[in-house]
N, C-alpha and C positions, 0 to 999 in steps of 0.2 A: 854143926850147931844147929839147934831150932831156930824156925823162923821169927821168935818171938825174940828171941835174945840177939838175934841179929839184926832186927829193927831196934831193940833198945841200945845195943853200942852204937847204930848207927845216929840215932837221936842223941845221945849224950853226946857224941864227937861233934855232931852239928850245932850244938848249944855250946859246947865248948867252944869252938872256933868264933860262933857268932859273939861270943861273951869278952872275946879275947880281942876283937878286932873295933876301933872306935866309930861311933856313927858319924856320919858329916852332918855337920851343925847345921840346924834350920835357918831357914831367913832367904832373903835377897842375897845373889853372890857378886860383892862388889872388888875392886881392886885386882880386877881380872882374875878374881875366882879365888884371890888370898884371903878373903876374909867374907863372914854373912853378916847380916842385919835383918833385924825384924822392925820395919818401918812402921810409925803409927798408921792408922789407917787414912787414907788420902793423899797418900804422895804416887806421884810416877815421875817413871825416867824421862829428862828434859831431852828434847830434841838438839840436833847438834845447834841448829838456829838460834833457839830459847836460849843455851848455855853460851853462845857469844854474843845476846842481847843483853842478858842478866849479869855475866860476869867480862865485860868488855877487854877489861886490862890483863887479867890472867885467867883465859877461862880455860877451866876445869876438865878433865877427859871424862868426868862422870860425874852427873848431880841427877836427884829428885827431888819433885818440889811438889808443893802444893798446887792445884787448879790455879789460884791467881799469883804464884809466886812469893808470894811474903815469907814460906820458909822455904827453908831448901838445905839438903845433907848433899856434901859435896865430898869427892874420894879424889886422892892424886897420886899416885906412885910416881915421885922424881928421879931424875938421874943424877941428882945430889949425893955424893958419898955420906952415908952418917952411919956408921958404927953404933952400935948399941952404948958402946964407954964415952962416946961422945955426946950424948945428949945434954948433960950437965953443961959441956961450955955451951951448945947451941941454946941451952934455956938462957944464958947470960946475954947472949948476944941478941935474942928476942927481948928481954927485960929492958937492954939500951934501948932499941929499935922502937919498941912499944912505948917508951916510960911515959911519955904526954898523955896516954890513952888510961893510965891506971890500969893496966892488966894485972891479973891475978894469973899465977902459975902451980900445979899440983903434981909431983911426980907419982904414978899410979902403976898399979898391974891391973893390966885389963887381958883377962883369959889366957894368963902366962907371958905376956909380952909388959916389956916398959915401956911407957908411956909417959910424956909431960902434956898435960891437958890446961890450955890457954883459955882461960873465960876474958871479954873485954868488950864496949860499946864504940863502936864507930860511925862516925858522921857517912850519910849517903846522902844523895839527891832526895829522895823520899823521906826524908826523916834518918832518925837514927837505928842502928842494928844490932841486937845483942848476937853476939860469936861464941861458939864452947868448939874450940881447934884442939886435937890431938895429934899430938906428934911424936911418930915413933921410927924404928929402922926396922925394915924390911928388905931383906936379901940384901944387907948393907947399904941402904940407899933409904932416904927420908922419904918417909911416907906419912900423908896428911890424908886425915878424916876431920870432917867439920859438918857443925850445926849450924845454922842462920836463920834470925826470925827480924821482922822489923819490931822495933819496940813499940808501937802500937797494937801487935798481933801476940807480944811476949805473954801476954796471961793465956792465951789461947792455946800457943804450941811451945812455949822454952821448955816446961819442965818436962813432956811426953819426950821432945825431941833429945834433950841430955840424957834423958834415962835408954833411951832407944842407942844412941851414941855408946854410952857407958856400958852397954851390954853386947859391944860386938864381939864377935866369935872370930877366931883366925883359923884358917886351915891348919892342922898339926902334923 
């Protein structure tokens, strides 16, 4: 076989194999590498101390925020069993639990995963907080990805934060 033919066949095989394999999603790995997100400019990973200060009641294992911490992304793979088929039941429980806060719930598909998106405003020590929370089943466990910002900074952060959250990519 001629050299040129060998090189041509090798290149053809190489391009065929690379076309068949899925590229790893772009962005920052979150949820122990199970998902990827492209943050808007200005977000950095919160230290353990900062997470405990910002979220004293339920400290998430992973969070990213603006320098002034008035906007944050939070990620949590819980130990709570949550088969995908149970997401509608979970939504009904959440609707009752947060009824006083007038939440909205939307069932969506984000990059091939069924998710429930909850939006609501909650009171906080420094004013109201706008929340966008995504609940899904990951490996049979309840998984949460969320974005929040102070109502005071809603115009500055909310649209970009929600857009980034809704563009989450899951490891295939």
